[in-house]
C-alpha positions as CSV (number, residue, x, y, z in Angstrom):
1,X,-124.3,-12.8,-6.1
2,X,-121.4,-14.6,-8.7
3,X,-120.3,-17.7,-7.3
4,X,-116.7,-17.3,-5.1
5,X,-114.0,-17.9,-6.8
6,X,-110.3,-18.9,-5.3
7,X,-107.6,-18.1,-7.5
8,X,-103.9,-19.9,-6.5
9,X,-101.0,-18.7,-7.7
10,X,-97.7,-20.4,-7.9
11,X,-94.3,-18.7,-7.9
12,X,-90.8,-19.3,-7.9
13,X,-88.4,-16.3,-8.2
14,X,-90.3,-14.3,-10.9
15,X,-91.4,-11.2,-8.8
16,X,-91.1,-9.1,-12.0
17,X,-94.2,-11.5,-14.3
18,X,-95.9,-12.2,-10.8
19,X,-96.3,-7.9,-10.3
20,X,-97.8,-7.8,-14.0
21,X,-100.1,-11.0,-13.4
22,X,-101.5,-9.2,-10.5
23,X,-101.6,-6.2,-11.8
24,X,-103.9,-7.5,-14.8
25,X,-106.1,-9.5,-12.4
26,X,-107.0,-5.8,-11.0
27,X,-109.6,-5.2,-14.3
28,X,-111.5,-8.5,-14.0
29,X,-115.2,-7.9,-14.7
30,X,-116.2,-10.4,-11.3
31,X,-116.3,-9.4,-8.1
32,X,-116.7,-12.3,-5.9
33,X,-112.8,-13.5,-5.3
34,X,-109.9,-14.0,-3.5
35,X,-105.8,-14.5,-4.5
36,X,-103.8,-16.9,-3.3
37,X,-100.1,-16.7,-4.3
38,X,-97.9,-19.7,-2.4
39,X,-94.2,-18.8,-2.7
40,X,-91.7,-21.4,-3.3
41,X,-88.6,-19.9,-1.4
42,X,-87.7,-17.3,-3.7
43,X,-85.2,-15.2,-3.2
44,X,-85.8,-12.2,-5.5
45,X,-88.0,-10.0,-3.3
46,X,-91.4,-11.8,-4.2
47,X,-92.8,-12.1,-0.9
48,X,-91.7,-8.7,0.0
49,X,-92.9,-7.5,-3.1
50,X,-96.2,-8.8,-2.5
51,X,-96.7,-7.4,1.2
52,X,-96.0,-4.5,-0.3
53,X,-97.8,-3.9,-3.4
54,X,-101.0,-6.5,-2.9
55,X,-101.5,-6.2,0.8
56,X,-105.1,-7.7,0.0
57,X,-103.3,-11.4,-1.6
58,X,-102.8,-14.4,0.9
59,X,-98.7,-14.8,0.8
60,X,-98.1,-18.9,2.1
61,X,-94.4,-18.2,2.1
62,X,-92.5,-21.7,1.9
63,X,-89.3,-22.3,3.2
64,X,-88.4,-24.6,0.2
65,X,-89.3,-25.2,-2.8
66,X,-92.4,-27.8,-3.0
67,X,-92.9,-27.6,-6.9
68,X,-96.0,-26.4,-9.0
69,X,-98.0,-29.5,-8.1
70,X,-97.6,-29.4,-4.4
71,X,-97.6,-25.5,-4.0
72,X,-101.0,-26.0,-6.1
73,X,-102.2,-28.3,-3.8
74,X,-101.0,-26.3,-0.6
75,X,-103.0,-23.3,-1.9
76,X,-105.8,-24.7,-2.6
77,X,-106.3,-26.0,0.9
78,X,-106.3,-22.7,2.4
79,X,-109.2,-21.7,0.2
80,X,-113.0,-22.0,-0.1
81,X,-114.1,-20.4,-3.4
82,X,-117.1,-22.9,-5.0
83,X,-114.4,-23.0,-7.8
84,X,-110.7,-22.6,-7.8
85,X,-108.4,-21.1,-10.6
86,X,-104.9,-22.0,-10.7
87,X,-102.5,-19.3,-13.0
88,X,-99.2,-19.5,-14.0
89,X,-97.4,-16.4,-12.4
90,X,-96.8,-15.4,-15.9
91,X,-100.2,-15.6,-17.1
92,X,-101.6,-11.8,-17.9
93,X,-105.3,-10.9,-17.9
94,X,-106.0,-9.2,-21.0
95,X,-110.0,-10.3,-21.1
96,X,-112.0,-9.1,-18.7
97,X,-114.8,-11.1,-18.7
98,X,-112.6,-13.8,-18.8
99,X,-112.9,-15.5,-15.6
100,X,-117.0,-14.9,-15.9
101,X,-116.8,-16.6,-19.3
102,X,-115.3,-19.7,-17.6
103,X,-117.6,-19.8,-14.3
104,X,-121.0,-19.0,-16.9
105,X,-119.8,-22.3,-18.7
106,X,-120.0,-24.0,-15.4
107,X,-122.8,-22.4,-14.1
108,X,-124.7,-24.1,-16.7
109,X,-122.9,-28.2,-16.8
110,X,-122.8,-29.3,-13.2
111,X,-121.2,-31.8,-15.3
112,X,-117.8,-30.3,-15.6
113,X,-115.2,-30.4,-13.4
114,X,-112.7,-28.3,-14.9
115,X,-112.4,-26.0,-18.0
116,X,-110.0,-23.8,-19.7
117,X,-109.8,-20.7,-21.9
118,X,-107.9,-20.2,-24.7
119,X,-104.5,-19.2,-24.2
120,X,-102.8,-16.7,-26.3
121,X,-99.2,-16.1,-27.2
122,X,-97.7,-13.0,-25.0
123,X,-95.9,-11.5,-27.6
124,X,-97.2,-12.6,-30.6
125,X,-101.0,-12.5,-30.1
126,X,-101.2,-16.4,-31.8
127,X,-103.2,-19.1,-30.1
128,X,-100.5,-20.9,-28.1
129,X,-102.8,-23.6,-26.1
130,X,-106.0,-24.8,-25.8
131,X,-107.8,-27.9,-24.7
132,X,-106.4,-30.9,-26.3
133,X,-106.5,-34.9,-26.5
134,X,-104.0,-37.6,-25.4
135,X,-102.6,-40.5,-27.1
136,X,-102.8,-43.3,-24.6
137,X,-100.3,-45.2,-26.6
138,X,-97.5,-42.9,-26.8
139,X,-98.2,-40.7,-23.9
140,X,-98.2,-37.5,-25.7
141,X,-100.9,-34.3,-26.1
142,X,-101.9,-32.5,-28.6
143,X,-103.9,-29.3,-29.1
144,X,-106.7,-28.1,-30.9
145,X,-106.2,-27.8,-34.9
146,X,-106.4,-23.9,-34.8
147,X,-103.0,-23.2,-32.7
148,X,-100.7,-20.8,-34.1
149,X,-103.6,-18.6,-35.7
150,X,-104.8,-15.2,-34.6
151,X,-108.5,-15.7,-35.7
152,X,-109.4,-16.8,-31.9
153,X,-112.6,-14.6,-31.6
154,X,-114.8,-16.7,-34.3
155,X,-114.2,-19.6,-32.1
156,X,-117.3,-19.8,-29.7
157,X,-118.8,-23.3,-29.2
158,X,-117.2,-25.1,-25.6
159,X,-115.2,-28.3,-26.8
160,X,-115.3,-31.1,-24.7
161,X,-111.2,-32.4,-24.4
162,X,-109.2,-34.9,-22.7
163,X,-107.8,-31.9,-20.4
164,X,-107.4,-28.0,-20.2
165,X,-103.5,-26.6,-19.7
166,X,-102.5,-25.4,-16.6
167,X,-101.2,-22.2,-16.9
168,X,-105.0,-21.0,-16.5
169,X,-107.5,-24.0,-15.3
170,X,-110.6,-23.4,-13.3
171,X,-112.3,-26.9,-11.0
172,X,-115.2,-27.3,-9.7
173,X,-114.4,-27.8,-5.9
174,X,-116.5,-30.5,-5.5
175,X,-114.9,-32.3,-8.8
176,X,-111.3,-31.6,-6.5
177,X,-112.9,-33.2,-4.1
178,X,-113.7,-36.1,-5.2
179,X,-110.5,-36.8,-7.1
180,X,-108.4,-35.3,-4.3
181,X,-105.3,-33.3,-5.2
182,X,-102.4,-33.3,-7.9
183,X,-100.3,-35.8,-7.9
184,X,-96.6,-33.8,-6.5
185,X,-94.7,-36.6,-7.8
186,X,-95.2,-34.9,-11.0
187,X,-93.8,-31.5,-9.4
188,X,-94.6,-29.7,-13.3
189,X,-95.8,-30.9,-16.6
190,X,-98.7,-33.3,-17.0
191,X,-99.8,-33.1,-13.7
192,X,-102.9,-30.9,-15.2
193,X,-103.3,-34.2,-17.9
194,X,-103.7,-36.5,-14.6
195,X,-106.2,-34.7,-12.8
196,X,-108.2,-33.9,-16.0
197,X,-108.5,-37.7,-16.7
198,X,-109.3,-38.4,-13.1
199,X,-111.9,-36.6,-13.4
200,X,-112.8,-38.1,-16.9
201,X,-113.0,-41.6,-15.4
202,X,-115.0,-40.5,-12.7
203,X,-117.4,-39.2,-15.4
204,X,-117.0,-35.6,-15.4
205,X,-116.6,-33.8,-18.2
206,X,-113.3,-31.5,-18.9
207,X,-113.9,-28.6,-21.5
208,X,-112.5,-26.0,-23.5
209,X,-114.0,-22.8,-23.5
210,X,-112.6,-20.6,-26.9
211,X,-114.5,-17.2,-26.2
212,X,-112.4,-16.9,-22.9
213,X,-109.0,-16.1,-23.1
214,X,-105.6,-15.2,-21.5
215,X,-102.1,-14.1,-22.4
216,X,-98.7,-17.0,-21.5
217,X,-95.2,-15.8,-21.5
218,X,-93.6,-19.4,-22.9
219,X,-90.7,-21.1,-20.8
220,X,-91.5,-19.7,-17.1
221,X,-90.7,-23.3,-15.3
222,X,-87.5,-24.3,-15.4
223,X,-86.4,-23.1,-18.9
224,X,-87.8,-24.4,-21.8
225,X,-85.9,-28.0,-23.2
226,X,-83.2,-27.3,-19.8
227,X,-82.1,-30.4,-18.5
228,X,-84.9,-29.7,-15.9
229,X,-87.6,-30.1,-18.6
230,X,-86.7,-33.1,-20.1
231,X,-86.0,-34.9,-17.1
232,X,-89.4,-34.0,-15.6
233,X,-91.4,-34.4,-19.4
234,X,-90.0,-37.8,-19.2
235,X,-90.4,-38.9,-15.9
236,X,-93.7,-37.4,-16.2
237,X,-95.2,-39.2,-18.9
238,X,-94.0,-42.5,-17.7
239,X,-96.0,-42.1,-14.3
240,X,-99.2,-40.7,-16.3
241,X,-98.6,-44.3,-18.3
242,X,-98.2,-46.1,-14.9
243,X,-101.8,-44.4,-13.9
244,X,-103.5,-44.7,-16.8
245,X,-101.9,-47.3,-19.5
246,X,-102.6,-50.5,-20.4
247,X,-99.9,-53.3,-20.4
248,X,-100.4,-53.7,-24.0
249,X,-99.3,-50.3,-24.6
250,X,-96.0,-50.4,-22.9
251,X,-93.6,-51.6,-25.8
252,X,-95.2,-48.3,-28.4
253,X,-95.0,-46.0,-25.3
254,X,-91.1,-47.2,-24.5
255,X,-90.1,-46.5,-28.1
256,X,-91.5,-43.4,-28.4
257,X,-90.0,-42.4,-25.5
258,X,-86.7,-43.4,-26.7
259,X,-87.3,-41.5,-30.2
260,X,-88.6,-38.3,-28.8
261,X,-88.3,-38.0,-25.2
262,X,-89.5,-34.6,-25.2
263,X,-92.8,-35.0,-28.1
264,X,-92.5,-32.8,-31.5
265,X,-88.1,-32.5,-31.1
266,X,-86.9,-33.1,-34.4
267,X,-84.8,-35.7,-35.2
268,X,-81.7,-32.7,-35.9
269,X,-82.4,-31.3,-31.8
270,X,-82.1,-34.3,-30.5
271,X,-78.7,-35.4,-31.8
272,X,-77.7,-31.7,-31.4
273,X,-78.3,-32.1,-27.5
274,X,-78.1,-35.7,-26.8
275,X,-75.9,-35.1,-24.1
276,X,-78.7,-33.0,-22.4
277,X,-81.5,-35.6,-23.4
278,X,-80.8,-38.8,-22.9
279,X,-78.8,-38.8,-19.5
280,X,-82.3,-37.0,-18.4
281,X,-83.9,-39.8,-19.7
282,X,-82.2,-42.2,-18.5
283,X,-82.4,-40.6,-14.8
284,X,-86.6,-40.3,-15.9
285,X,-86.6,-44.0,-16.3
286,X,-84.4,-44.9,-12.9
287,X,-86.3,-42.6,-10.8
288,X,-89.7,-44.2,-11.7
289,X,-88.3,-47.9,-11.0
290,X,-87.5,-46.5,-7.5
291,X,-90.9,-44.8,-7.1
292,X,-92.4,-48.3,-7.8
293,X,-91.0,-49.9,-5.3
294,X,-91.0,-47.5,-2.7
295,X,-95.2,-47.4,-3.7
296,X,-95.3,-50.8,-3.7
297,X,-93.6,-50.8,-0.4
298,X,-95.9,-47.7,1.2
299,X,-99.4,-50.2,-0.2
300,X,-98.2,-52.9,1.4
301,X,-97.6,-51.5,5.1
302,X,-101.6,-49.7,4.8
303,X,-102.8,-52.6,3.6
304,X,-101.4,-54.7,6.4
305,X,-102.1,-51.9,9.2
306,X,-105.1,-52.8,11.2
307,X,-105.1,-48.7,11.9
308,X,-108.1,-48.2,9.3
309,X,-105.9,-45.5,7.8
310,X,-106.0,-46.7,3.8
311,X,-103.6,-46.6,1.4
312,X,-102.0,-43.2,1.1
313,X,-102.9,-42.0,4.6
314,X,-100.6,-40.2,6.9
315,X,-97.6,-39.9,3.8
316,X,-97.7,-36.0,4.1
317,X,-98.4,-33.3,1.3
318,X,-95.8,-35.2,-0.9
319,X,-97.4,-37.9,-2.2
320,X,-101.0,-38.5,-3.3
C-alpha cells in the first residue's frame, strides 16, 4: 500500500479557488491520502461550501485569522500521514502523478526531509517557480535558471536546493517532528524557506523534483505588492536574518533591505510606490525590534524557571 499522505490547505476568503483546487485533487493517481482544510475565519461562505460539496474533507474552522504559517501548524497537528503535503488554496493539480512522483522520491532517499514540484503559471503554463537558493548575505532568494520557460518536460533529475516553494511542499513527518513546526511569526512569506533551512542545518536534504508539476495562481495571499505584502516581506527577511545570518552580514543586509525592500523591484517601481514601500519597511523594522526584546524576555523567564519547561514551552500556538 502507498504510504499515507496528509494534505493540509490553509484558506481565507478563497472559496472559488479552493473549490477548483479540491476538484482537481480528485484526479490524483494516488489513493492513500486525506485532506484537511484550515479556514482562517473566512466570510465568503467557504465553510458552508466545504460542508455541502466536500464532506470528506476535514474542516478546521478558526474564529480568527491565524495566518498561513500558524494555520499549517494547526492543520498538520491534526493529521497522521507519514508525509504531509502543504498546498496553497489557489493551486490546481494538472499532473495526476504529481503526488506519486514526490512520494517515490522520498521513499527512495530517507535523507530527504522536504521536496517540491515544478510550479507552473496557471494562465500561461510557463514555469513560475522551482526549488531555489538563498543568498544569506542579503536574504534574497532565486529559483533555478529555467523559470519562465515552457520546456519543463525535459527536466527530470532531482536537484538539491536550499528551499522549496511553499505553495506545494511535501514534508516527511519525522523531519517536521525534528525541526518543530513553522515559525508563526512569519504569518506568510519566507516561512517555507525557514523550515527548509532548519532541516538542512540538521543534515537533511531539500530537493526539487522537476518531473512533478502543479499549477499556481499568482498573488493569492494579500495581493501582489500590497502594503500587507511589503510589510511581511521586509519583516520576514529580518526574522530570517536574525535566525540564520552571521553578525558580519548585517551591514550588507541592511543596505540590501533599504535598496530593495522587495527583491527584484525596479528603481522605477520603488520611486512610484515609495509611500507604500518605505512606511511598510519602517514598520517591519520596528516590529522586529519589539519582537527581539519580547523574545529575549521570554527566554530569560524560562531559563530562570525551575519547572523544567525549557525555552519556548507554554507559549501557545503563536510562537515556535
